[in-house]
Biopython code that builds the backbone (N, CA, C, O; Angstrom):
import numpy as np
from Bio.PDB.StructureBuilder import StructureBuilder

atoms = [
    (1, "UNK", "N", (-53.476, -36.600, 55.597)),
    (1, "UNK", "CA", (-54.556, -35.674, 55.911)),
    (1, "UNK", "C", (-55.619, -36.386, 56.747)),
    (1, "UNK", "O", (-55.712, -37.613, 56.763)),
    (2, "UNK", "N", (-56.399, -35.590, 57.424)),
    (2, "UNK", "CA", (-57.420, -36.081, 58.336)),
    (2, "UNK", "C", (-58.738, -36.335, 57.605)),
    (2, "UNK", "O", (-59.184, -35.531, 56.786)),
    (3, "UNK", "N", (-59.339, -37.465, 57.924)),
    (3, "UNK", "CA", (-60.649, -37.821, 57.372)),
    (3, "UNK", "C", (-61.661, -37.833, 58.505)),
    (3, "UNK", "O", (-61.470, -38.516, 59.511)),
    (4, "UNK", "N", (-62.731, -37.080, 58.340)),
    (4, "UNK", "CA", (-63.804, -37.024, 59.330)),
    (4, "UNK", "C", (-65.041, -37.667, 58.711)),
    (4, "UNK", "O", (-65.375, -37.418, 57.553)),
    (5, "UNK", "N", (-65.707, -38.491, 59.499)),
    (5, "UNK", "CA", (-66.932, -39.140, 59.046)),
    (5, "UNK", "C", (-68.028, -38.875, 60.071)),
    (5, "UNK", "O", (-67.829, -39.047, 61.273)),
    (6, "UNK", "N", (-69.170, -38.459, 59.581)),
    (6, "UNK", "CA", (-70.341, -38.239, 60.428)),
    (6, "UNK", "C", (-71.394, -39.258, 60.000)),
    (6, "UNK", "O", (-71.959, -39.162, 58.910)),
    (7, "UNK", "N", (-71.647, -40.224, 60.862)),
    (7, "UNK", "CA", (-72.679, -41.221, 60.580)),
    (7, "UNK", "C", (-73.942, -40.811, 61.317)),
    (7, "UNK", "O", (-73.910, -40.550, 62.520)),
    (8, "UNK", "N", (-75.051, -40.756, 60.597)),
    (8, "UNK", "CA", (-76.303, -40.255, 61.167)),
    (8, "UNK", "C", (-77.464, -41.159, 60.784)),
    (8, "UNK", "O", (-77.455, -41.791, 59.728)),
    (9, "UNK", "N", (-78.457, -41.211, 61.652)),
    (9, "UNK", "CA", (-79.642, -42.028, 61.425)),
    (9, "UNK", "C", (-80.603, -41.301, 60.485)),
    (9, "UNK", "O", (-81.091, -40.213, 60.792)),
    (10, "UNK", "N", (-80.862, -41.918, 59.344)),
    (10, "UNK", "CA", (-81.788, -41.338, 58.362)),
    (10, "UNK", "C", (-83.225, -41.361, 58.878)),
    (10, "UNK", "O", (-83.888, -40.324, 58.860)),
    (11, "UNK", "N", (-83.736, -42.523, 59.341)),
    (11, "UNK", "CA", (-85.127, -42.548, 59.801)),
    (11, "UNK", "C", (-85.396, -41.624, 60.990)),
    (11, "UNK", "O", (-86.525, -41.175, 61.185)),
    (12, "UNK", "N", (-84.366, -41.342, 61.781)),
    (12, "UNK", "CA", (-84.537, -40.487, 62.968)),
    (12, "UNK", "C", (-84.549, -39.001, 62.625)),
    (12, "UNK", "O", (-84.885, -38.171, 63.470)),
    (13, "UNK", "N", (-84.188, -38.665, 61.398)),
    (13, "UNK", "CA", (-84.188, -37.267, 60.988)),
    (13, "UNK", "C", (-82.957, -36.491, 61.422)),
    (13, "UNK", "O", (-83.032, -35.281, 61.633)),
    (14, "UNK", "N", (-81.819, -37.173, 61.561)),
    (14, "UNK", "CA", (-80.588, -36.508, 61.994)),
    (14, "UNK", "C", (-79.819, -35.838, 60.844)),
    (14, "UNK", "O", (-78.706, -35.357, 61.058)),
    (15, "UNK", "N", (-80.376, -35.798, 59.660)),
    (15, "UNK", "CA", (-79.665, -35.206, 58.527)),
    (15, "UNK", "C", (-79.316, -33.738, 58.770)),
    (15, "UNK", "O", (-78.184, -33.327, 58.513)),
    (16, "UNK", "N", (-80.257, -32.949, 59.254)),
    (16, "UNK", "CA", (-79.972, -31.527, 59.493)),
    (16, "UNK", "C", (-78.828, -31.345, 60.478)),
    (16, "UNK", "O", (-77.959, -30.499, 60.265)),
    (17, "UNK", "N", (-78.816, -32.116, 61.540)),
    (17, "UNK", "CA", (-77.740, -32.036, 62.534)),
    (17, "UNK", "C", (-76.411, -32.446, 61.896)),
    (17, "UNK", "O", (-75.379, -31.825, 62.154)),
    (18, "UNK", "N", (-76.435, -33.485, 61.071)),
    (18, "UNK", "CA", (-75.211, -33.938, 60.406)),
    (18, "UNK", "C", (-74.674, -32.866, 59.462)),
    (18, "UNK", "O", (-73.468, -32.619, 59.426)),
    (19, "UNK", "N", (-75.555, -32.233, 58.704)),
    (19, "UNK", "CA", (-75.136, -31.182, 57.772)),
    (19, "UNK", "C", (-74.608, -29.977, 58.545)),
    (19, "UNK", "O", (-73.602, -29.389, 58.150)),
    (20, "UNK", "N", (-75.268, -29.601, 59.636)),
    (20, "UNK", "CA", (-74.782, -28.496, 60.462)),
    (20, "UNK", "C", (-73.386, -28.794, 61.008)),
    (20, "UNK", "O", (-72.516, -27.923, 61.013)),
    (21, "UNK", "N", (-73.180, -30.026, 61.466)),
    (21, "UNK", "CA", (-71.875, -30.426, 61.993)),
    (21, "UNK", "C", (-70.826, -30.389, 60.893)),
    (21, "UNK", "O", (-69.722, -29.884, 61.098)),
    (22, "UNK", "N", (-71.166, -30.921, 59.733)),
    (22, "UNK", "CA", (-70.239, -30.921, 58.599)),
    (22, "UNK", "C", (-69.848, -29.493, 58.216)),
    (22, "UNK", "O", (-68.666, -29.193, 58.045)),
    (23, "UNK", "N", (-70.824, -28.633, 58.085)),
    (23, "UNK", "CA", (-70.568, -27.245, 57.697)),
    (23, "UNK", "C", (-69.673, -26.550, 58.721)),
    (23, "UNK", "O", (-68.726, -25.855, 58.353)),
    (24, "UNK", "N", (-69.974, -26.737, 59.999)),
    (24, "UNK", "CA", (-69.185, -26.103, 61.059)),
    (24, "UNK", "C", (-67.732, -26.581, 61.020)),
    (24, "UNK", "O", (-66.805, -25.780, 61.139)),
    (25, "UNK", "N", (-67.545, -27.879, 60.854)),
    (25, "UNK", "CA", (-66.186, -28.420, 60.809)),
    (25, "UNK", "C", (-65.423, -27.913, 59.591)),
    (25, "UNK", "O", (-64.239, -27.594, 59.692)),
    (26, "UNK", "N", (-66.082, -27.836, 58.454)),
    (26, "UNK", "CA", (-65.417, -27.326, 57.251)),
    (26, "UNK", "C", (-65.075, -25.850, 57.384)),
    (26, "UNK", "O", (-64.008, -25.418, 56.946)),
    (27, "UNK", "N", (-65.968, -25.074, 57.982)),
    (27, "UNK", "CA", (-65.685, -23.646, 58.187)),
    (27, "UNK", "C", (-64.536, -23.454, 59.172)),
    (27, "UNK", "O", (-63.700, -22.568, 58.992)),
    (28, "UNK", "N", (-64.495, -24.282, 60.207)),
    (28, "UNK", "CA", (-63.481, -24.165, 61.246)),
    (28, "UNK", "C", (-62.113, -24.669, 60.783)),
    (28, "UNK", "O", (-61.091, -24.027, 61.024)),
    (29, "UNK", "N", (-62.106, -25.812, 60.124)),
    (29, "UNK", "CA", (-60.841, -26.484, 59.825)),
    (29, "UNK", "C", (-60.340, -26.283, 58.406)),
    (29, "UNK", "O", (-59.149, -26.438, 58.135)),
    (30, "UNK", "N", (-61.250, -25.938, 57.496)),
    (30, "UNK", "CA", (-60.848, -25.659, 56.121)),
    (30, "UNK", "C", (-59.925, -26.694, 55.528)),
    (30, "UNK", "O", (-60.297, -27.856, 55.368)),
    (31, "UNK", "N", (-58.723, -26.270, 55.205)),
    (31, "UNK", "CA", (-57.756, -27.140, 54.518)),
    (31, "UNK", "C", (-57.029, -28.107, 55.444)),
    (31, "UNK", "O", (-56.189, -28.878, 54.980)),
    (32, "UNK", "N", (-57.325, -28.088, 56.725)),
    (32, "UNK", "CA", (-56.659, -29.000, 57.652)),
    (32, "UNK", "C", (-57.278, -30.397, 57.655)),
    (32, "UNK", "O", (-56.779, -31.298, 58.329)),
    (33, "UNK", "N", (-58.356, -30.574, 56.907)),
    (33, "UNK", "CA", (-58.977, -31.892, 56.761)),
    (33, "UNK", "C", (-59.106, -32.209, 55.278)),
    (33, "UNK", "O", (-59.304, -31.325, 54.446)),
    (34, "UNK", "N", (-58.989, -33.486, 54.976)),
    (34, "UNK", "CA", (-59.150, -33.890, 53.584)),
    (34, "UNK", "C", (-60.618, -34.091, 53.234)),
    (34, "UNK", "O", (-61.075, -33.700, 52.160)),
    (35, "UNK", "N", (-61.352, -34.710, 54.167)),
    (35, "UNK", "CA", (-62.777, -34.939, 53.940)),
    (35, "UNK", "C", (-63.562, -34.771, 55.231)),
    (35, "UNK", "O", (-63.061, -35.028, 56.326)),
    (36, "UNK", "N", (-64.797, -34.337, 55.076)),
    (36, "UNK", "CA", (-65.795, -34.401, 56.137)),
    (36, "UNK", "C", (-67.004, -35.038, 55.467)),
    (36, "UNK", "O", (-67.826, -34.364, 54.846)),
    (37, "UNK", "N", (-67.087, -36.353, 55.612)),
    (37, "UNK", "CA", (-68.075, -37.131, 54.871)),
    (37, "UNK", "C", (-69.299, -37.437, 55.719)),
    (37, "UNK", "O", (-69.202, -37.646, 56.929)),
    (38, "UNK", "N", (-70.449, -37.459, 55.064)),
    (38, "UNK", "CA", (-71.699, -37.882, 55.694)),
    (38, "UNK", "C", (-71.960, -39.328, 55.315)),
    (38, "UNK", "O", (-71.852, -39.709, 54.149)),
    (39, "UNK", "N", (-72.306, -40.131, 56.318)),
    (39, "UNK", "CA", (-72.584, -41.549, 56.077)),
    (39, "UNK", "C", (-73.957, -41.881, 56.642)),
    (39, "UNK", "O", (-74.125, -41.896, 57.862)),
    (40, "UNK", "N", (-74.941, -42.146, 55.793)),
    (40, "UNK", "CA", (-76.276, -42.492, 56.266)),
    (40, "UNK", "C", (-76.269, -43.808, 57.044)),
    (40, "UNK", "O", (-75.561, -44.753, 56.695)),
    (41, "UNK", "N", (-77.062, -43.844, 58.090)),
    (41, "UNK", "CA", (-77.185, -45.050, 58.894)),
    (41, "UNK", "C", (-78.593, -45.179, 59.436)),
    (41, "UNK", "O", (-79.517, -44.516, 58.965)),
    (42, "UNK", "N", (-78.748, -46.040, 60.432)),
    (42, "UNK", "CA", (-80.043, -46.214, 61.077)),
    (42, "UNK", "C", (-79.823, -46.631, 62.516)),
    (42, "UNK", "O", (-78.691, -46.613, 63.000)),
    (43, "UNK", "N", (-80.873, -47.000, 63.198)),
    (43, "UNK", "CA", (-80.748, -47.457, 64.572)),
    (43, "UNK", "C", (-80.457, -46.343, 65.568)),
    (43, "UNK", "O", (-79.970, -46.607, 66.667)),
    (44, "UNK", "N", (-80.753, -45.094, 65.192)),
    (44, "UNK", "CA", (-80.557, -43.978, 66.108)),
    (44, "UNK", "C", (-79.145, -43.440, 66.166)),
    (44, "UNK", "O", (-78.835, -42.607, 67.017)),
    (45, "UNK", "N", (-78.284, -43.901, 65.277)),
    (45, "UNK", "CA", (-76.871, -43.531, 65.315)),
    (45, "UNK", "C", (-76.631, -42.057, 65.009)),
    (45, "UNK", "O", (-77.266, -41.486, 64.122)),
    (46, "UNK", "N", (-75.719, -41.455, 65.744)),
    (46, "UNK", "CA", (-75.119, -40.162, 65.388)),
    (46, "UNK", "C", (-73.732, -40.179, 66.004)),
    (46, "UNK", "O", (-73.562, -39.951, 67.201)),
    (47, "UNK", "N", (-72.743, -40.454, 65.162)),
    (47, "UNK", "CA", (-71.358, -40.561, 65.603)),
    (47, "UNK", "C", (-70.465, -39.732, 64.699)),
    (47, "UNK", "O", (-70.723, -39.581, 63.505)),
    (48, "UNK", "N", (-69.411, -39.201, 65.296)),
    (48, "UNK", "CA", (-68.398, -38.474, 64.543)),
    (48, "UNK", "C", (-67.082, -39.214, 64.759)),
    (48, "UNK", "O", (-66.696, -39.493, 65.894)),
    (49, "UNK", "N", (-66.400, -39.528, 63.665)),
    (49, "UNK", "CA", (-65.126, -40.253, 63.724)),
    (49, "UNK", "C", (-64.039, -39.447, 63.020)),
    (49, "UNK", "O", (-64.285, -38.790, 62.009)),
    (50, "UNK", "N", (-62.853, -39.513, 63.569)),
    (50, "UNK", "CA", (-61.685, -38.891, 62.947)),
    (50, "UNK", "C", (-60.694, -40.010, 62.671)),
    (50, "UNK", "O", (-60.214, -40.672, 63.591)),
    (51, "UNK", "N", (-60.393, -40.211, 61.396)),
    (51, "UNK", "CA", (-59.494, -41.291, 60.976)),
    (51, "UNK", "C", (-59.884, -42.621, 61.617)),
    (51, "UNK", "O", (-59.027, -43.387, 62.057)),
    (52, "UNK", "N", (-61.196, -42.882, 61.663)),
    (52, "UNK", "CA", (-61.716, -44.149, 62.170)),
    (52, "UNK", "C", (-61.935, -44.205, 63.665)),
    (52, "UNK", "O", (-62.533, -45.164, 64.152)),
    (53, "UNK", "N", (-61.475, -43.216, 64.413)),
    (53, "UNK", "CA", (-61.631, -43.189, 65.867)),
    (53, "UNK", "C", (-62.851, -42.346, 66.240)),
    (53, "UNK", "O", (-62.970, -41.196, 65.818)),
    (54, "UNK", "N", (-63.746, -42.919, 67.024)),
    (54, "UNK", "CA", (-64.949, -42.202, 67.441)),
    (54, "UNK", "C", (-64.585, -41.110, 68.446)),
    (54, "UNK", "O", (-63.969, -41.371, 69.479)),
    (55, "UNK", "N", (-64.985, -39.873, 68.113)),
    (55, "UNK", "CA", (-64.755, -38.741, 69.016)),
    (55, "UNK", "C", (-66.068, -38.238, 69.622)),
    (55, "UNK", "O", (-66.059, -37.469, 70.583)),
    (56, "UNK", "N", (-67.189, -38.675, 69.058)),
    (56, "UNK", "CA", (-68.494, -38.326, 69.609)),
    (56, "UNK", "C", (-69.492, -39.420, 69.258)),
    (56, "UNK", "O", (-69.535, -39.907, 68.128)),
    (57, "UNK", "N", (-70.299, -39.799, 70.257)),
    (57, "UNK", "CA", (-71.387, -40.759, 70.065)),
    (57, "UNK", "C", (-72.570, -40.258, 70.896)),
    (57, "UNK", "O", (-72.463, -40.123, 72.115)),
    (58, "UNK", "N", (-73.680, -39.987, 70.246)),
    (58, "UNK", "CA", (-74.833, -39.433, 70.954)),
    (58, "UNK", "C", (-75.366, -40.371, 72.030)),
    (58, "UNK", "O", (-76.068, -39.927, 72.938)),
    (59, "UNK", "N", (-75.047, -41.645, 71.946)),
    (59, "UNK", "CA", (-75.467, -42.591, 72.975)),
    (59, "UNK", "C", (-74.692, -42.388, 74.282)),
    (59, "UNK", "O", (-75.142, -42.811, 75.346)),
    (60, "UNK", "N", (-73.533, -41.743, 74.195)),
    (60, "UNK", "CA", (-72.684, -41.559, 75.371)),
    (60, "UNK", "C", (-72.799, -40.178, 75.999)),
    (60, "UNK", "O", (-72.509, -40.011, 77.184)),
    (61, "UNK", "N", (-73.220, -39.183, 75.216)),
    (61, "UNK", "CA", (-73.268, -37.812, 75.731)),
    (61, "UNK", "C", (-74.194, -36.943, 74.887)),
    (61, "UNK", "O", (-74.582, -37.321, 73.782)),
    (62, "UNK", "N", (-74.539, -35.779, 75.420)),
    (62, "UNK", "CA", (-75.417, -34.846, 74.718)),
    (62, "UNK", "C", (-74.660, -34.183, 73.558)),
    (62, "UNK", "O", (-73.452, -33.957, 73.628)),
    (63, "UNK", "N", (-75.397, -33.884, 72.511)),
    (63, "UNK", "CA", (-74.831, -33.217, 71.337)),
    (63, "UNK", "C", (-74.384, -31.811, 71.713)),
    (63, "UNK", "O", (-75.172, -31.011, 72.217)),
    (64, "UNK", "N", (-73.105, -31.517, 71.461)),
    (64, "UNK", "CA", (-72.536, -30.196, 71.715)),
    (64, "UNK", "C", (-71.566, -29.911, 70.578)),
    (64, "UNK", "O", (-70.454, -30.438, 70.551)),
    (65, "UNK", "N", (-71.990, -29.082, 69.651)),
    (65, "UNK", "CA", (-71.212, -28.828, 68.439)),
    (65, "UNK", "C", (-69.826, -28.272, 68.750)),
    (65, "UNK", "O", (-68.853, -28.663, 68.106)),
    (66, "UNK", "N", (-69.717, -27.376, 69.716)),
    (66, "UNK", "CA", (-68.405, -26.812, 70.056)),
    (66, "UNK", "C", (-67.464, -27.877, 70.607)),
    (66, "UNK", "O", (-66.276, -27.884, 70.285)),
    (67, "UNK", "N", (-67.981, -28.763, 71.425)),
    (67, "UNK", "CA", (-67.168, -29.842, 71.979)),
    (67, "UNK", "C", (-66.711, -30.798, 70.875)),
    (67, "UNK", "O", (-65.558, -31.231, 70.865)),
    (68, "UNK", "N", (-67.603, -31.122, 69.958)),
    (68, "UNK", "CA", (-67.257, -31.991, 68.840)),
    (68, "UNK", "C", (-66.166, -31.334, 68.001)),
    (68, "UNK", "O", (-65.177, -31.975, 67.645)),
    (69, "UNK", "N", (-66.349, -30.062, 67.689)),
    (69, "UNK", "CA", (-65.368, -29.345, 66.872)),
    (69, "UNK", "C", (-64.001, -29.312, 67.554)),
    (69, "UNK", "O", (-62.973, -29.458, 66.892)),
    (70, "UNK", "N", (-63.987, -29.122, 68.859)),
    (70, "UNK", "CA", (-62.713, -29.100, 69.600)),
    (70, "UNK", "C", (-62.007, -30.447, 69.506)),
    (70, "UNK", "O", (-60.796, -30.502, 69.296)),
    (71, "UNK", "N", (-62.751, -31.519, 69.661)),
    (71, "UNK", "CA", (-62.158, -32.862, 69.580)),
    (71, "UNK", "C", (-61.616, -33.154, 68.191)),
    (71, "UNK", "O", (-60.540, -33.735, 68.043)),
    (72, "UNK", "N", (-62.361, -32.752, 67.185)),
    (72, "UNK", "CA", (-61.904, -32.966, 65.810)),
    (72, "UNK", "C", (-60.661, -32.130, 65.539)),
    (72, "UNK", "O", (-59.692, -32.632, 64.969)),
    (73, "UNK", "N", (-60.674, -30.868, 65.938)),
    (73, "UNK", "CA", (-59.531, -29.994, 65.661)),
    (73, "UNK", "C", (-58.269, -30.457, 66.388)),
    (73, "UNK", "O", (-57.165, -30.221, 65.897)),
    (74, "UNK", "N", (-58.401, -31.106, 67.534)),
    (74, "UNK", "CA", (-57.244, -31.630, 68.250)),
    (74, "UNK", "C", (-56.557, -32.738, 67.443)),
    (74, "UNK", "O", (-55.364, -32.987, 67.616)),
    (75, "UNK", "N", (-57.301, -33.388, 66.579)),
    (75, "UNK", "CA", (-56.754, -34.509, 65.799)),
    (75, "UNK", "C", (-56.439, -34.138, 64.353)),
    (75, "UNK", "O", (-55.855, -34.931, 63.615)),
    (76, "UNK", "N", (-56.822, -32.946, 63.960)),
    (76, "UNK", "CA", (-56.599, -32.529, 62.559)),
    (76, "UNK", "C", (-55.230, -31.895, 62.392)),
    (76, "UNK", "O", (-54.869, -31.486, 61.289)),
]
sb = StructureBuilder()
sb.init_structure("model")
sb.init_model(0)
sb.init_chain("A")
sb.init_seg("    ")
for serial, (resi, resn, name, xyz) in enumerate(atoms, 1):
    if name == "N":
        sb.init_residue(resn, " ", resi, " ")
    sb.init_atom(name, np.array(xyz, "f"), 0.0, 1.0, " ", f" {name:<3s}", serial, name[0])
structure = sb.get_structure()
């Protein structure tokens, strides 16, 4: 099964974005993923990983929930 991890910066206030991403992925993928885990971090991080592979990093591109969901679903 597929494991998704969302690492987000706590001091930066990215929790709401992380929860929104988690909820969207769970609604979209349901039973096709084993976990969609939130991992607190710092240093401005907001990354989404599927089975350890980074599919989104806010340092590389703008946040786009639909694009993130598409990348995750391609690997689930």
